[in-house]
C-alpha positions as CSV (number, residue, x, y, z in Angstrom):
1,M,7.3,23.3,27.7
2,A,4.7,22.0,25.2
3,G,6.0,19.9,22.3
4,Y,4.9,19.5,18.7
5,Q,5.4,16.5,16.4
6,M,4.5,16.2,12.8
7,V,5.9,13.6,10.3
8,I,5.5,13.6,6.6
9,M,6.5,10.5,4.5
10,V,6.3,9.6,0.9
11,G,6.8,6.0,-0.1
12,N,5.1,2.9,-1.5
13,L,2.9,0.4,0.3
14,T,4.6,-3.0,0.9
15,K,1.3,-4.9,0.9
16,D,-2.5,-4.2,0.8
17,P,-3.9,-2.5,3.9
18,E,-5.6,-4.6,6.6
19,L,-8.9,-3.3,7.8
20,R,-10.2,-4.2,11.3
21,Y,-12.6,-2.8,13.8
22,T,-12.2,-2.1,17.5
23,Q,-14.7,-3.5,20.0
24,S,-16.6,-0.2,19.8
25,G,-16.8,-0.4,16.0
26,T,-14.1,2.1,15.1
27,P,-12.4,1.2,11.8
28,V,-8.6,0.9,11.8
29,A,-6.4,0.2,8.7
30,S,-2.9,-1.0,9.1
31,F,-0.2,-0.9,6.4
32,T,3.5,-0.4,5.9
33,V,5.1,2.3,3.8
34,A,8.6,1.7,2.4
35,V,10.5,5.0,2.2
36,N,13.7,5.0,0.1
37,R,16.6,7.4,0.8
38,Q,19.9,7.6,-1.0
39,G,22.8,8.0,1.3
40,K,26.6,7.6,1.1
41,K,28.9,5.1,2.6
42,H,31.3,7.0,4.9
43,D,34.3,5.0,4.1
44,A,34.1,4.8,0.3
45,G,31.9,7.8,-0.6
46,E,29.8,5.7,-2.9
47,A,26.0,5.9,-3.0
48,K,24.0,3.4,-1.0
49,D,20.2,3.2,-0.9
50,E,18.6,2.9,2.5
51,V,15.0,1.8,3.0
52,L,12.8,2.5,6.1
53,F,9.8,0.3,6.6
54,M,7.3,2.4,8.7
55,P,4.2,0.8,10.0
56,V,1.2,3.1,9.7
57,S,-2.3,3.1,11.2
58,A,-5.2,5.1,9.9
59,W,-8.5,5.5,11.7
60,N,-12.2,6.1,11.0
61,K,-13.2,7.2,7.5
62,T,-9.6,7.5,6.4
63,A,-9.1,3.8,7.4
64,E,-12.0,2.7,5.2
65,I,-10.9,4.8,2.2
66,C,-7.3,3.5,2.5
67,A,-8.5,-0.2,2.7
68,E,-10.8,0.3,-0.3
69,H,-8.4,2.1,-2.6
70,L,-4.8,1.4,-1.7
71,K,-3.0,-1.6,-3.0
72,K,0.6,-3.0,-2.7
73,G,3.1,-0.8,-4.5
74,R,0.9,2.3,-4.6
75,P,2.7,5.5,-3.8
76,V,1.3,7.6,-1.0
77,L,2.1,10.7,1.1
78,V,1.3,10.2,4.8
79,E,1.1,13.0,7.3
80,G,0.8,12.2,11.0
81,F,2.6,11.6,14.2
82,L,4.8,8.8,15.8
83,R,3.8,6.7,18.7
84,E,5.7,4.1,20.7
85,H,3.9,0.9,21.6
86,T,5.4,-1.2,24.4
87,W,4.4,-4.7,25.6
88,Q,5.9,-7.7,27.3
89,N,6.6,-10.8,25.2
90,P,5.7,-14.3,26.5
91,E,9.2,-14.6,28.1
92,G,8.5,-11.4,30.1
93,Q,10.9,-9.2,28.1
94,E,9.9,-5.6,27.5
95,R,9.4,-4.9,23.7
96,S,8.6,-1.7,21.8
97,R,7.9,-0.5,18.3
98,I,7.4,2.9,16.7
99,E,4.3,3.4,14.5
100,M,3.0,6.3,12.6
101,T,-0.6,7.4,13.1
102,A,-2.0,9.0,10.0
103,N,-3.8,12.3,10.2
104,R,-3.9,12.5,6.4
105,V,-3.2,10.1,3.5
106,Q,-2.8,11.4,0.0
107,F,-2.9,8.9,-2.9
108,L,0.0,9.6,-5.4
109,G,0.7,8.5,-8.9
110,G,-1.2,9.3,-12.1
111,G,-1.6,5.9,-13.6
112,R,-3.5,2.9,-12.3
113,R,-3.2,-0.7,-13.1
114,E,-6.3,-2.6,-14.1
115,E,-6.4,-4.7,-10.9
116,D,-6.3,-1.5,-8.7
117,A,-9.5,-0.1,-7.5
118,P,-10.0,3.5,-8.8
119,A,-9.2,6.2,-6.4
120,P,-11.8,9.0,-6.0
121,D,-9.4,11.4,-7.8
122,D,-6.2,10.1,-9.4
123,S,-4.4,13.4,-8.8
124,G,-4.2,12.6,-5.1
125,V,-7.0,13.7,-2.8
126,P,-6.2,14.2,0.8
127,F,-8.3,12.1,3.2
């Protein structure tokens, strides 16, 4: 049976995106989105905030636009899919990490600070 995966997250960047290029010249931007969720403690019933820090990679033109316009703290909506990366550390242990690959990044937030580069459209244009 075929599967389908789509993830949508809204959160804030934890730092400025890092832009790099593959050996073939393909642009890749890496950034982390902090997603807040209010939950409840099971024992006391009081509210407790939970934060998920999700690493995101954007490719091609989307990567260049993200690197140019996104800054730490900027709210974004990211639509994409999850991938698991596995590797061996120097001690030979198997390690893994889940990362989101962005199909679309939408800039959110109406205001911009002076030090932020202006987005093409402050209302949130999907890229």
